[in-house]
ZADO-1210 file (C-alpha; in nm, 4 decimals, padded with zeros to 6 digits):
<atoms>
<atom x="-00.0160" y="-00.0344" z="00.0258" code="MET" pos="1"/>
<atom x="00.1120" y="00.3678" z="-00.0812" code="THR" pos="2"/>
<atom x="00.2646" y="00.5011" z="00.2410" code="LEU" pos="3"/>
<atom x="00.0824" y="00.8425" z="00.3743" code="ASP" pos="4"/>
<atom x="00.3578" y="00.9879" z="00.4965" code="LEU" pos="5"/>
<atom x="00.5183" y="01.3215" z="00.3464" code="TYR" pos="6"/>
<atom x="00.8012" y="01.5487" z="00.3906" code="VAL" pos="7"/>
<atom x="00.8782" y="01.9281" z="00.2953" code="ILE" pos="8"/>
<atom x="01.1716" y="01.9634" z="00.0525" code="LYS" pos="9"/>
<atom x="01.3109" y="02.2560" z="-00.0742" code="ASP" pos="10"/>
<atom x="00.9556" y="02.3255" z="-00.0788" code="GLY" pos="11"/>
<atom x="00.7941" y="02.0691" z="-00.2272" code="LYS" pos="12"/>
<atom x="00.5759" y="01.8275" z="-00.0521" code="ASN" pos="13"/>
<atom x="00.7169" y="01.4583" z="-00.1624" code="LEU" pos="14"/>
<atom x="00.5766" y="01.1360" z="-00.0630" code="ARG" pos="15"/>
<atom x="00.8165" y="00.8880" z="00.1474" code="CYS" pos="16"/>
<atom x="00.8449" y="00.5160" z="00.0646" code="GLY" pos="17"/>
<atom x="00.9278" y="00.2351" z="00.2100" code="TYR" pos="18"/>
<atom x="01.2982" y="00.0665" z="00.2374" code="THR" pos="19"/>
<atom x="01.4384" y="-00.2765" z="00.0235" code="THR" pos="20"/>
<atom x="01.5165" y="-00.3992" z="00.4152" code="GLY" pos="21"/>
<atom x="01.1348" y="-00.3486" z="00.4950" code="SER" pos="22"/>
<atom x="01.0102" y="-00.4991" z="00.1758" code="CYS" pos="23"/>
<atom x="01.1965" y="-00.7944" z="00.3040" code="ALA" pos="24"/>
<atom x="01.0914" y="-00.8357" z="00.6191" code="THR" pos="25"/>
<atom x="00.7265" y="-00.7798" z="00.5085" code="ALA" pos="26"/>
<atom x="00.8072" y="-01.1073" z="00.2603" code="ALA" pos="27"/>
<atom x="00.9580" y="-01.2992" z="00.4923" code="ALA" pos="28"/>
<atom x="00.6745" y="-01.2246" z="00.7931" code="LYS" pos="29"/>
<atom x="00.4252" y="-01.3012" z="00.5481" code="ALA" pos="30"/>
<atom x="00.5854" y="-01.6124" z="00.3882" code="ALA" pos="31"/>
<atom x="00.6415" y="-01.7629" z="00.7469" code="VAL" pos="32"/>
<atom x="00.2765" y="-01.6667" z="00.8387" code="THR" pos="33"/>
<atom x="00.1505" y="-01.8741" z="00.5292" code="MET" pos="34"/>
<atom x="00.4356" y="-02.1466" z="00.6175" code="LEU" pos="35"/>
<atom x="00.2359" y="-02.2208" z="00.9542" code="GLU" pos="36"/>
<atom x="-00.1044" y="-02.1695" z="00.8881" code="THR" pos="37"/>
<atom x="-00.1204" y="-02.3011" z="00.5427" code="GLY" pos="38"/>
<atom x="-00.3251" y="-01.9692" z="00.4172" code="ASN" pos="39"/>
<atom x="-00.2792" y="-01.6923" z="00.2168" code="ILE" pos="40"/>
<atom x="-00.1532" y="-01.3755" z="00.3096" code="VAL" pos="41"/>
<atom x="-00.2668" y="-01.0842" z="00.0856" code="ASN" pos="42"/>
<atom x="-00.1255" y="-00.8343" z="00.3670" code="TYR" pos="43"/>
<atom x="00.1258" y="-00.7877" z="00.6420" code="ILE" pos="44"/>
<atom x="00.1740" y="-00.5173" z="00.8902" code="ASP" pos="45"/>
<atom x="00.5707" y="-00.4718" z="01.0468" code="ILE" pos="46"/>
<atom x="00.7134" y="-00.2018" z="01.2571" code="ASP" pos="47"/>
<atom x="01.0124" y="00.0228" z="01.1639" code="THR" pos="48"/>
<atom x="01.2887" y="00.1399" z="01.3304" code="PRO" pos="49"/>
<atom x="01.1777" y="00.4957" z="01.2454" code="ALA" pos="50"/>
<atom x="00.8397" y="00.4111" z="01.4554" code="ASN" pos="51"/>
<atom x="00.6262" y="00.3936" z="01.1567" code="VAL" pos="52"/>
<atom x="00.3946" y="00.0950" z="01.0711" code="PRO" pos="53"/>
<atom x="00.3536" y="-00.0910" z="00.7576" code="LEU" pos="54"/>
<atom x="00.0770" y="-00.2390" z="00.6369" code="LYS" pos="55"/>
<atom x="00.2241" y="-00.3534" z="00.3190" code="LEU" pos="56"/>
<atom x="00.0174" y="-00.5968" z="00.0362" code="GLU" pos="57"/>
<atom x="00.1442" y="-00.9548" z="-00.0438" code="VAL" pos="58"/>
<atom x="00.2497" y="-01.0690" z="-00.4081" code="HIS" pos="59"/>
<atom x="00.2678" y="-01.3954" z="-00.5957" code="ASN" pos="60"/>
<atom x="00.1988" y="-01.6058" z="-00.2651" code="PRO" pos="61"/>
<atom x="00.2979" y="-02.0039" z="-00.2800" code="GLN" pos="62"/>
<atom x="00.2546" y="-02.2619" z="-00.0789" code="ILE" pos="63"/>
<atom x="00.4463" y="-02.5633" z="-00.0777" code="GLY" pos="64"/>
<atom x="00.4697" y="-02.8970" z="00.1033" code="GLN" pos="65"/>
<atom x="00.7752" y="-02.7671" z="00.3301" code="ASP" pos="66"/>
<atom x="00.8261" y="-02.4094" z="00.2180" code="TYR" pos="67"/>
<atom x="00.6482" y="-02.0963" z="00.1172" code="ALA" pos="68"/>
<atom x="00.7212" y="-01.7671" z="-00.0628" code="ALA" pos="69"/>
<atom x="00.5811" y="-01.4065" z="-00.1452" code="CYS" pos="70"/>
<atom x="00.7122" y="-01.0870" z="-00.2489" code="SER" pos="71"/>
<atom x="00.6487" y="-00.7148" z="-00.1340" code="ILE" pos="72"/>
<atom x="00.6881" y="-00.4565" z="-00.4375" code="ILE" pos="73"/>
<atom x="00.9833" y="-00.1948" z="-00.3409" code="LYS" pos="74"/>
<atom x="00.7844" y="00.1986" z="-00.3082" code="ASP" pos="75"/>
<atom x="01.0421" y="00.4717" z="-00.3107" code="ALA" pos="76"/>
<atom x="00.8200" y="00.7143" z="-00.2989" code="GLY" pos="77"/>
<atom x="00.9160" y="01.0376" z="-00.4483" code="ASP" pos="78"/>
<atom x="01.2511" y="00.9741" z="-00.4344" code="ASP" pos="79"/>
<atom x="01.4683" y="00.9305" z="-00.7308" code="PRO" pos="80"/>
<atom x="01.5583" y="00.5366" z="-00.6134" code="ASP" pos="81"/>
<atom x="01.6995" y="00.2526" z="-00.8944" code="ASN" pos="82"/>
<atom x="01.4951" y="-00.0308" z="-00.7013" code="THR" pos="83"/>
<atom x="01.1593" y="00.1530" z="-00.7146" code="ASP" pos="84"/>
<atom x="00.9602" y="-00.0736" z="-00.7967" code="GLY" pos="85"/>
<atom x="01.1304" y="-00.4017" z="-00.7799" code="ILE" pos="86"/>
<atom x="01.0077" y="-00.7186" z="-00.6542" code="GLN" pos="87"/>
<atom x="01.1727" y="-00.8331" z="-00.3291" code="ILE" pos="88"/>
<atom x="01.0911" y="-01.1751" z="-00.2429" code="TYR" pos="89"/>
<atom x="01.1351" y="-01.4310" z="00.0738" code="ALA" pos="90"/>
<atom x="01.1278" y="-01.8091" z="00.0533" code="LYS" pos="91"/>
<atom x="01.1023" y="-01.9848" z="00.3914" code="VAL" pos="92"/>
<atom x="01.1390" y="-02.3373" z="00.5054" code="SER" pos="93"/>
<atom x="01.1838" y="-02.4851" z="00.8660" code="ARG" pos="94"/>
<atom x="01.4766" y="-02.5705" z="01.0378" code="ARG" pos="95"/>
<atom x="01.5361" y="-02.8481" z="01.2855" code="GLU" pos="96"/>
<atom x="01.6495" y="-02.6052" z="01.5659" code="ASP" pos="97"/>
<atom x="01.5296" y="-02.2525" z="01.6700" code="SER" pos="98"/>
<atom x="01.7460" y="-02.0664" z="01.4807" code="GLN" pos="99"/>
<atom x="01.6571" y="-01.7833" z="01.2377" code="ILE" pos="100"/>
<atom x="01.9100" y="-01.8050" z="00.9542" code="ILE" pos="101"/>
<atom x="01.8600" y="-01.5278" z="00.6432" code="ILE" pos="102"/>
<atom x="02.0977" y="-01.5322" z="00.3389" code="ASP" pos="103"/>
<atom x="02.0404" y="-01.4046" z="-00.0234" code="GLY" pos="104"/>
<atom x="01.9873" y="-01.5761" z="-00.3708" code="GLY" pos="105"/>
<atom x="01.9151" y="-01.4458" z="-00.7421" code="GLU" pos="106"/>
<atom x="01.9840" y="-01.0673" z="-00.7495" code="GLY" pos="107"/>
<atom x="02.1186" y="-00.9980" z="-00.4437" code="ILE" pos="108"/>
<atom x="02.4541" y="-00.8656" z="-00.4282" code="GLY" pos="109"/>
<atom x="02.7814" y="-01.0420" z="-00.2255" code="ARG" pos="110"/>
<atom x="03.0337" y="-00.8559" z="-00.0770" code="ILE" pos="111"/>
<atom x="03.3730" y="-00.8692" z="-00.2388" code="THR" pos="112"/>
<atom x="03.5906" y="-00.6164" z="-00.0579" code="ARG" pos="113"/>
<atom x="03.6323" y="-00.5513" z="00.3240" code="LYS" pos="114"/>
<atom x="03.5027" y="-00.2653" z="00.5140" code="GLY" pos="115"/>
<atom x="03.1669" y="-00.3148" z="00.4458" code="LEU" pos="116"/>
<atom x="02.8465" y="-00.4686" z="00.7234" code="PHE" pos="117"/>
<atom x="02.9242" y="-00.8397" z="00.6569" code="GLY" pos="118"/>
<atom x="03.2330" y="-01.0795" z="00.5636" code="GLU" pos="119"/>
<atom x="03.3643" y="-01.1299" z="00.2163" code="ILE" pos="120"/>
<atom x="03.1010" y="-01.3557" z="00.0213" code="GLY" pos="121"/>
<atom x="02.8113" y="-01.2767" z="00.2451" code="GLN" pos="122"/>
<atom x="02.4786" y="-01.1554" z="00.0977" code="ALA" pos="123"/>
<atom x="02.4588" y="-00.7642" z="00.0978" code="ALA" pos="124"/>
<atom x="02.1845" y="-00.8350" z="00.3853" code="ILE" pos="125"/>
<atom x="02.2755" y="-00.5196" z="00.6173" code="ASN" pos="126"/>
<atom x="02.2364" y="-00.5417" z="01.0053" code="PRO" pos="127"/>
<atom x="01.9362" y="-00.3814" z="01.0730" code="VAL" pos="128"/>
<atom x="01.7284" y="-00.5419" z="00.8270" code="PRO" pos="129"/>
<atom x="01.8408" y="-00.9055" z="00.9133" code="ARG" pos="130"/>
<atom x="01.7389" y="-00.7576" z="01.3024" code="GLN" pos="131"/>
<atom x="01.3915" y="-00.6795" z="01.1358" code="MET" pos="132"/>
<atom x="01.3200" y="-00.9771" z="00.9600" code="ILE" pos="133"/>
<atom x="01.3939" y="-01.1894" z="01.3005" code="LYS" pos="134"/>
<atom x="01.2234" y="-00.9759" z="01.5141" code="LYS" pos="135"/>
<atom x="00.8633" y="-00.9905" z="01.3458" code="GLU" pos="136"/>
<atom x="00.8846" y="-01.3584" z="01.2735" code="VAL" pos="137"/>
<atom x="00.9697" y="-01.3854" z="01.5885" code="ARG" pos="138"/>
<atom x="00.6026" y="-01.2126" z="01.6055" code="GLU" pos="139"/>
<atom x="00.4689" y="-01.5237" z="01.4632" code="VAL" pos="140"/>
<atom x="00.6590" y="-01.8323" z="01.5636" code="SER" pos="141"/>
<atom x="00.9661" y="-01.9160" z="01.8297" code="PRO" pos="142"/>
<atom x="01.0401" y="-02.2203" z="01.5586" code="LYS" pos="143"/>
<atom x="01.3814" y="-02.1909" z="01.3422" code="GLY" pos="144"/>
<atom x="01.3581" y="-02.0927" z="00.9521" code="TYR" pos="145"/>
<atom x="01.5906" y="-02.0686" z="00.6679" code="ASP" pos="146"/>
<atom x="01.5171" y="-01.7390" z="00.5196" code="VAL" pos="147"/>
<atom x="01.6207" y="-01.6761" z="00.1320" code="LEU" pos="148"/>
<atom x="01.5908" y="-01.3054" z="-00.0153" code="ILE" pos="149"/>
<atom x="01.5715" y="-01.2765" z="-00.3508" code="TYR" pos="150"/>
<atom x="01.5207" y="-01.0363" z="-00.6250" code="ALA" pos="151"/>
<atom x="01.4861" y="-01.1473" z="-00.9807" code="PRO" pos="152"/>
<atom x="01.5457" y="-00.8039" z="-01.1248" code="GLU" pos="153"/>
<atom x="01.7914" y="-00.7271" z="-00.8783" code="GLY" pos="154"/>
<atom x="02.1260" y="-00.8243" z="-01.0798" code="GLU" pos="155"/>
<atom x="02.0127" y="-00.5691" z="-01.3782" code="GLU" pos="156"/>
<atom x="01.8825" y="-00.3111" z="-01.1196" code="VAL" pos="157"/>
<atom x="02.2362" y="-00.3369" z="-00.9178" code="GLY" pos="158"/>
<atom x="02.3917" y="-00.1948" z="-01.2197" code="LYS" pos="159"/>
<atom x="02.2447" y="00.1149" z="-01.1829" code="ARG" pos="160"/>
<atom x="02.3171" y="00.1773" z="-00.8458" code="THR" pos="161"/>
<atom x="02.6491" y="00.2253" z="-00.6294" code="PHE" pos="162"/>
<atom x="02.6854" y="-00.1269" z="-00.5563" code="ASN" pos="163"/>
<atom x="03.0284" y="-00.1572" z="-00.7721" code="GLU" pos="164"/>
<atom x="03.1859" y="00.1331" z="-00.6204" code="ASN" pos="165"/>
<atom x="03.1374" y="00.0072" z="-00.2585" code="ILE" pos="166"/>
<atom x="03.2526" y="-00.3574" z="-00.3731" code="GLY" pos="167"/>
<atom x="02.9182" y="-00.5239" z="-00.3837" code="ILE" pos="168"/>
<atom x="02.8766" y="-00.7511" z="-00.6968" code="LYS" pos="169"/>
<atom x="02.6420" y="-00.9297" z="-00.8387" code="GLY" pos="170"/>
<atom x="02.2929" y="-00.7542" z="-00.7426" code="GLY" pos="171"/>
<atom x="02.1160" y="-00.4999" z="-00.4882" code="ILE" pos="172"/>
<atom x="02.1735" y="-00.4707" z="-00.1378" code="SER" pos="173"/>
<atom x="01.8934" y="-00.5102" z="00.1451" code="ILE" pos="174"/>
<atom x="01.9613" y="-00.1885" z="00.3001" code="ILE" pos="175"/>
<atom x="01.7486" y="00.0889" z="00.5732" code="GLY" pos="176"/>
<atom x="01.8459" y="00.1728" z="00.9075" code="SER" pos="177"/>
<atom x="01.5110" y="00.3512" z="00.9406" code="LYS" pos="178"/>
<atom x="01.2841" y="00.0932" z="00.7188" code="GLY" pos="179"/>
<atom x="01.1698" y="00.4737" z="00.5580" code="ILE" pos="180"/>
<atom x="01.2636" y="00.6160" z="00.2268" code="VAL" pos="181"/>
<atom x="01.2932" y="00.9939" z="00.2885" code="TYR" pos="182"/>
<atom x="01.3251" y="01.1791" z="-00.0692" code="PRO" pos="183"/>
<atom x="01.6401" y="01.2803" z="-00.1524" code="MET" pos="184"/>
<atom x="01.7937" y="01.2131" z="00.1392" code="SER" pos="185"/>
<atom x="02.1377" y="01.3572" z="00.2017" code="GLU" pos="186"/>
<atom x="02.1901" y="01.1091" z="00.4702" code="GLU" pos="187"/>
<atom x="02.2489" y="00.7954" z="00.2648" code="ALA" pos="188"/>
<atom x="02.4322" y="01.0083" z="-00.0165" code="LEU" pos="189"/>
<atom x="02.6622" y="01.0423" z="00.3311" code="LEU" pos="190"/>
<atom x="02.6539" y="00.6803" z="00.4341" code="LYS" pos="191"/>
<atom x="02.7666" y="00.5386" z="00.1053" code="THR" pos="192"/>
<atom x="03.0928" y="00.7972" z="00.1285" code="ILE" pos="193"/>
<atom x="03.1533" y="00.6393" z="00.4663" code="TYR" pos="194"/>
<atom x="03.1097" y="00.3069" z="00.3368" code="MET" pos="195"/>
<atom x="03.3881" y="00.3918" z="00.1071" code="GLU" pos="196"/>
<atom x="03.6230" y="00.5682" z="00.3085" code="VAL" pos="197"/>
<atom x="03.5657" y="00.2676" z="00.5309" code="ASP" pos="198"/>
<atom x="03.6764" y="00.0397" z="00.2543" code="MET" pos="199"/>
<atom x="03.9740" y="00.2241" z="00.1552" code="ILE" pos="200"/>
<atom x="04.1348" y="00.2364" z="00.5396" code="ALA" pos="201"/>
<atom x="04.0555" y="-00.1738" z="00.5509" code="VAL" pos="202"/>
<atom x="04.2559" y="-00.2585" z="00.1630" code="GLU" pos="203"/>
<atom x="04.4973" y="00.0559" z="00.1722" code="TYR" pos="204"/>
<atom x="04.5455" y="00.2196" z="00.5271" code="GLY" pos="205"/>
<atom x="04.4924" y="00.5302" z="00.6389" code="LEU" pos="206"/>
<atom x="04.8245" y="00.6925" z="00.4745" code="ASP" pos="207"/>
<atom x="04.6584" y="00.9101" z="00.2136" code="HIS" pos="208"/>
<atom x="04.3362" y="00.9517" z="00.0214" code="ILE" pos="209"/>
<atom x="04.1817" y="01.1241" z="-00.2639" code="VAL" pos="210"/>
<atom x="03.8813" y="01.3259" z="-00.2270" code="LEU" pos="211"/>
<atom x="03.6959" y="01.4644" z="-00.5512" code="VAL" pos="212"/>
<atom x="03.3251" y="01.5506" z="-00.6215" code="PRO" pos="213"/>
<atom x="03.2836" y="01.3802" z="-00.9100" code="GLY" pos="214"/>
<atom x="03.3760" y="01.1803" z="-01.1931" code="ASN" pos="215"/>
<atom x="03.6221" y="01.4572" z="-01.3839" code="TYR" pos="216"/>
<atom x="03.7832" y="01.4857" z="-01.0713" code="GLY" pos="217"/>
<atom x="03.8933" y="01.1062" z="-01.0874" code="GLU" pos="218"/>
<atom x="03.9981" y="01.1765" z="-01.4622" code="LYS" pos="219"/>
<atom x="04.2156" y="01.4821" z="-01.3732" code="ILE" pos="220"/>
<atom x="04.3722" y="01.2555" z="-01.0481" code="SER" pos="221"/>
<atom x="04.4693" y="01.0008" z="-01.3035" code="GLU" pos="222"/>
<atom x="04.5759" y="01.2354" z="-01.5975" code="LYS" pos="223"/>
<atom x="04.8654" y="01.4038" z="-01.3195" code="ILE" pos="224"/>
<atom x="04.9529" y="01.0769" z="-01.1733" code="GLY" pos="225"/>
<atom x="04.7656" y="01.0743" z="-00.8584" code="ILE" pos="226"/>
<atom x="04.7455" y="00.7315" z="-00.8338" code="ASP" pos="227"/>
<atom x="04.6053" y="00.7170" z="-00.4762" code="LYS" pos="228"/>
<atom x="04.2451" y="00.5704" z="-00.3103" code="PRO" pos="229"/>
<atom x="03.9729" y="00.7823" z="-00.4068" code="ARG" pos="230"/>
<atom x="03.6511" y="00.8879" z="-00.2764" code="VAL" pos="231"/>
<atom x="03.3671" y="01.0951" z="-00.4705" code="LYS" pos="232"/>
<atom x="03.2208" y="01.2867" z="-00.1953" code="VAL" pos="233"/>
<atom x="02.9916" y="01.5449" z="-00.4093" code="SER" pos="234"/>
<atom x="02.9197" y="01.8254" z="-00.2558" code="ASN" pos="235"/>
<atom x="02.9529" y="01.6827" z="00.1182" code="PHE" pos="236"/>
<atom x="03.2860" y="01.8410" z="00.1545" code="ILE" pos="237"/>
<atom x="03.3099" y="01.9038" z="00.5159" code="GLY" pos="238"/>
<atom x="03.1485" y="01.6250" z="00.5892" code="ASP" pos="239"/>
<atom x="03.3236" y="01.3697" z="00.4432" code="SER" pos="240"/>
<atom x="03.6608" y="01.5983" z="00.5283" code="LEU" pos="241"/>
<atom x="03.5398" y="01.5587" z="00.9404" code="LEU" pos="242"/>
<atom x="03.4958" y="01.1449" z="00.8468" code="TYR" pos="243"/>
<atom x="03.8321" y="01.1160" z="00.6890" code="VAL" pos="244"/>
<atom x="03.9701" y="01.2970" z="00.9521" code="TYR" pos="245"/>
<atom x="03.8352" y="01.1590" z="01.2725" code="ASN" pos="246"/>
<atom x="03.9284" y="00.7953" z="01.0657" code="LYS" pos="247"/>
<atom x="04.3045" y="00.8919" z="01.1203" code="GLY" pos="248"/>
<atom x="04.4385" y="00.9275" z="00.7460" code="PHE" pos="249"/>
<atom x="04.7307" y="01.1199" z="00.7524" code="LYS" pos="250"/>
<atom x="04.7332" y="01.3197" z="00.4420" code="SER" pos="251"/>
<atom x="04.4178" y="01.4351" z="00.2058" code="ILE" pos="252"/>
<atom x="04.4145" y="01.5444" z="-00.1338" code="THR" pos="253"/>
<atom x="04.1299" y="01.7075" z="-00.2970" code="LEU" pos="254"/>
<atom x="04.0921" y="01.7573" z="-00.6478" code="ILE" pos="255"/>
<atom x="03.8335" y="01.9981" z="-00.7926" code="GLY" pos="256"/>
<atom x="03.6660" y="02.2053" z="-01.0594" code="HIS" pos="257"/>
<atom x="03.7188" y="02.5777" z="-01.0195" code="ILE" pos="258"/>
<atom x="03.3365" y="02.6457" z="-00.9679" code="GLY" pos="259"/>
<atom x="03.2739" y="02.4263" z="-00.6642" code="LYS" pos="260"/>
<atom x="03.6400" y="02.4789" z="-00.4865" code="PHE" pos="261"/>
<atom x="03.6634" y="02.8826" z="-00.5156" code="SER" pos="262"/>
<atom x="03.3627" y="02.8475" z="-00.2891" code="LYS" pos="263"/>
<atom x="03.5674" y="02.5949" z="-00.0355" code="LEU" pos="264"/>
<atom x="03.8786" y="02.8739" z="-00.0665" code="SER" pos="265"/>
<atom x="03.6590" y="03.0776" z="00.1414" code="ILE" pos="266"/>
<atom x="03.5443" y="02.8781" z="00.4024" code="GLY" pos="267"/>
<atom x="03.2066" y="02.6853" z="00.2305" code="VAL" pos="268"/>
<atom x="03.2037" y="02.3390" z="00.2977" code="PHE" pos="269"/>
<atom x="02.8976" y="02.2318" z="00.1398" code="ASN" pos="270"/>
<atom x="02.9187" y="02.3455" z="-00.2364" code="THR" pos="271"/>
<atom x="02.5666" y="02.2812" z="-00.3341" code="HIS" pos="272"/>
<atom x="02.4550" y="02.6076" z="-00.5220" code="SER" pos="273"/>
<atom x="02.1376" y="02.5775" z="-00.2947" code="LYS" pos="274"/>
<atom x="02.3697" y="02.6329" z="00.0004" code="ILE" pos="275"/>
<atom x="02.5703" y="02.8870" z="-00.1063" code="CYS" pos="276"/>
<atom x="02.6615" y="03.0598" z="-00.4256" code="ASP" pos="277"/>
<atom x="03.0343" y="03.2537" z="-00.3494" code="GLY" pos="278"/>
<atom x="03.2081" y="03.1800" z="-00.6728" code="ARG" pos="279"/>
<atom x="03.2649" y="03.5718" z="-00.7837" code="MET" pos="280"/>
<atom x="03.3091" y="03.6502" z="-00.4213" code="GLU" pos="281"/>
<atom x="03.5711" y="03.4325" z="-00.3493" code="ALA" pos="282"/>
<atom x="03.7483" y="03.5797" z="-00.6941" code="PHE" pos="283"/>
<atom x="03.6838" y="03.8975" z="-00.5699" code="ILE" pos="284"/>
<atom x="03.8417" y="03.8370" z="-00.1849" code="TYR" pos="285"/>
<atom x="04.1666" y="03.6513" z="-00.3546" code="HIS" pos="286"/>
<atom x="04.2253" y="03.9102" z="-00.6140" code="LEU" pos="287"/>
<atom x="04.1575" y="04.2021" z="-00.3664" code="ALA" pos="288"/>
<atom x="04.4599" y="04.0329" z="-00.1573" code="MET" pos="289"/>
<atom x="04.6774" y="04.0129" z="-00.4422" code="MET" pos="290"/>
<atom x="04.6187" y="04.4311" z="-00.4575" code="ASP" pos="291"/>
<atom x="04.4220" y="04.3858" z="-00.8107" code="ALA" pos="292"/>
<atom x="04.2697" y="04.7188" z="-00.9450" code="PRO" pos="293"/>
<atom x="03.9071" y="04.8020" z="-00.8381" code="LYS" pos="294"/>
<atom x="03.8332" y="04.7465" z="-01.2095" code="SER" pos="295"/>
<atom x="03.9357" y="04.4325" z="-01.2295" code="LEU" pos="296"/>
<atom x="03.6813" y="04.3299" z="-00.9344" code="LEU" pos="297"/>
<atom x="03.4221" y="04.4908" z="-01.0826" code="GLU" pos="298"/>
<atom x="03.4757" y="04.3162" z="-01.4319" code="GLU" pos="299"/>
<atom x="03.4802" y="03.9841" z="-01.2399" code="VAL" pos="300"/>
<atom x="03.1830" y="04.0281" z="-01.0128" code="ASP" pos="301"/>
<atom x="02.9345" y="04.0882" z="-01.3221" code="ASN" pos="302"/>
<atom x="03.0868" y="03.7440" z="-01.4919" code="ALA" pos="303"/>
<atom x="02.8335" y="03.4717" z="-01.4971" code="ILE" pos="304"/>
<atom x="03.0460" y="03.1471" z="-01.4533" code="THR" pos="305"/>
<atom x="03.3546" y="03.0731" z="-01.2403" code="ALA" pos="306"/>
<atom x="03.5274" y="03.0132" z="-01.5947" code="GLU" pos="307"/>
<atom x="03.4262" y="03.3341" z="-01.7231" code="GLU" pos="308"/>
<atom x="03.5552" y="03.4711" z="-01.4261" code="GLY" pos="309"/>
<atom x="03.8844" y="03.2846" z="-01.4667" code="LEU" pos="310"/>
<atom x="03.9673" y="03.3731" z="-01.7801" code="ASN" pos="311"/>
<atom x="03.8887" y="03.7557" z="-01.7054" code="ILE" pos="312"/>
<atom x="04.1437" y="03.7190" z="-01.4434" code="CYS" pos="313"/>
<atom x="04.4343" y="03.5300" z="-01.6563" code="ILE" pos="314"/>
<atom x="04.3746" y="03.7715" z="-01.9452" code="GLU" pos="315"/>
<atom x="04.4822" y="04.0664" z="-01.6850" code="ALA" pos="316"/>
<atom x="04.8097" y="03.8893" z="-01.5465" code="GLY" pos="317"/>
<atom x="04.5927" y="03.7627" z="-01.2477" code="TYR" pos="318"/>
<atom x="04.6003" y="03.3684" z="-01.3175" code="GLY" pos="319"/>
<atom x="04.8006" y="03.3264" z="-00.9864" code="GLN" pos="320"/>
<atom x="04.4562" y="03.3389" z="-00.8638" code="VAL" pos="321"/>
<atom x="04.3957" y="02.9744" z="-00.8815" code="VAL" pos="322"/>
<atom x="04.7105" y="02.9414" z="-00.6457" code="LYS" pos="323"/>
<atom x="04.5755" y="03.1688" z="-00.3972" code="ALA" pos="324"/>
<atom x="04.2721" y="02.9525" z="-00.3971" code="MET" pos="325"/>
<atom x="04.4211" y="02.6305" z="-00.3913" code="GLU" pos="326"/>
<atom x="04.6301" y="02.8119" z="-00.0586" code="LYS" pos="327"/>
<atom x="04.2993" y="02.9344" z="00.0755" code="GLY" pos="328"/>
<atom x="04.1596" y="02.5871" z="00.0943" code="ALA" pos="329"/>
<atom x="04.4100" y="02.4343" z="00.2566" code="GLU" pos="330"/>
<atom x="04.4333" y="02.6746" z="00.4941" code="ASN" pos="331"/>
<atom x="04.0228" y="02.6739" z="00.5484" code="ARG" pos="332"/>
<atom x="04.0185" y="02.2886" z="00.5424" code="ILE" pos="333"/>
<atom x="04.3103" y="02.3112" z="00.8265" code="ARG" pos="334"/>
<atom x="04.1241" y="02.5637" z="01.0434" code="ARG" pos="335"/>
<atom x="03.8101" y="02.3822" z="00.9899" code="TYR" pos="336"/>
<atom x="03.9688" y="02.0464" z="01.1261" code="LEU" pos="337"/>
<atom x="04.1370" y="02.2273" z="01.3996" code="LYS" pos="338"/>
<atom x="04.4916" y="02.0675" z="01.2885" code="ASP" pos="339"/>
<atom x="04.7406" y="02.3713" z="01.1679" code="GLU" pos="340"/>
<atom x="04.9860" y="02.0471" z="01.1037" code="ASP" pos="341"/>
<atom x="04.7905" y="01.8476" z="00.8587" code="LEU" pos="342"/>
<atom x="04.9075" y="01.7487" z="00.5716" code="LYS" pos="343"/>
<atom x="04.6220" y="01.8525" z="00.2760" code="VAL" pos="344"/>
<atom x="04.6780" y="01.9206" z="-00.0428" code="LYS" pos="345"/>
<atom x="04.3818" y="02.1131" z="-00.2957" code="VAL" pos="346"/>
<atom x="04.4254" y="02.0939" z="-00.6916" code="ILE" pos="347"/>
<atom x="04.1806" y="02.3129" z="-00.8432" code="ILE" pos="348"/>
<atom x="04.1269" y="02.2800" z="-01.2223" code="TYR" pos="349"/>
<atom x="03.9621" y="02.4460" z="-01.4909" code="SER" pos="350"/>
<atom x="03.7272" y="02.2676" z="-01.7866" code="MET" pos="351"/>
<atom x="03.9016" y="02.4919" z="-02.0118" code="GLU" pos="352"/>
<atom x="04.1988" y="02.4586" z="-01.9205" code="ARG" pos="353"/>
<atom x="04.2517" y="02.1753" z="-01.6824" code="GLY" pos="354"/>
<atom x="04.5240" y="02.2159" z="-01.4365" code="VAL" pos="355"/>
<atom x="04.8080" y="02.4012" z="-01.5892" code="ASP" pos="356"/>
<atom x="04.6156" y="02.7295" z="-01.5342" code="ILE" pos="357"/>
<atom x="04.8640" y="02.9958" z="-01.4578" code="CYS" pos="358"/>
</atoms>
């Protein structure tokens, strides 16, 4: 059933949904109920860690001689979630003991790298969904069960997620720490970033890490020969720096476009345009510190893009403003992390001029 829960985001009323973890939990509970009663279940009720109860429609119910199975359709609400509409199945069978053993089948990814929420080779079913499944099954019966979670569309859908980036291959993950999908969740993006950092720490140690906002930063890193483990952090520079620093990394390099890192150079640690658009202000600040003439400051102030502002500076003989921004960003980062001795390097590139700007 559609979840009647809404949040306001950027002035819009957006509908919430429920996670793959909630789907797997509901399917498992419904399957156990059918196995024990011998009756088809059309709807199933579960609780979520967010204290939002769910009543979900059961699809494809089957009752065999020694098993039961069914599916729940994932509803992501108004969140642009790749798993929206996918069917999450659970197949349950009785055990001789009282344990509940949970595994993943078709379309559920497998962990291939250390540093995640399980051991290499395990099904990508996060701890909270595992706990939810056990809790809800226990509400039905004290008996032991083998619970197999699977998603026939999962392998194909998994290719459109971040799973490959974090070392999960072969399908989707069963996730959700709250059981509810909150539209456009920054928390979900940050969790992905933190997981990648954790894996780098396990696989490569804490010597050095490279943070880039996006794909182009990765390409620039390769082009200039910085062959170190990298993490894409989008606009969440401050949150990522705090996590990396507190994780214990000894050295950090950041590589980003002048449009984002001009903001960083004056202390903006979330570079999304809806948070702050201080690009020209950054140019003007650093140019003023270089004793640039007021006429140049006024010309830059009328620029529309950071690339245009940079070209104006270069043509006026002030291309070194980029170096000033890099140094300014490094100093701001040290101040932000309260560590004046931190080894941090910032590299700014231009789409038109690459990294050889001056």
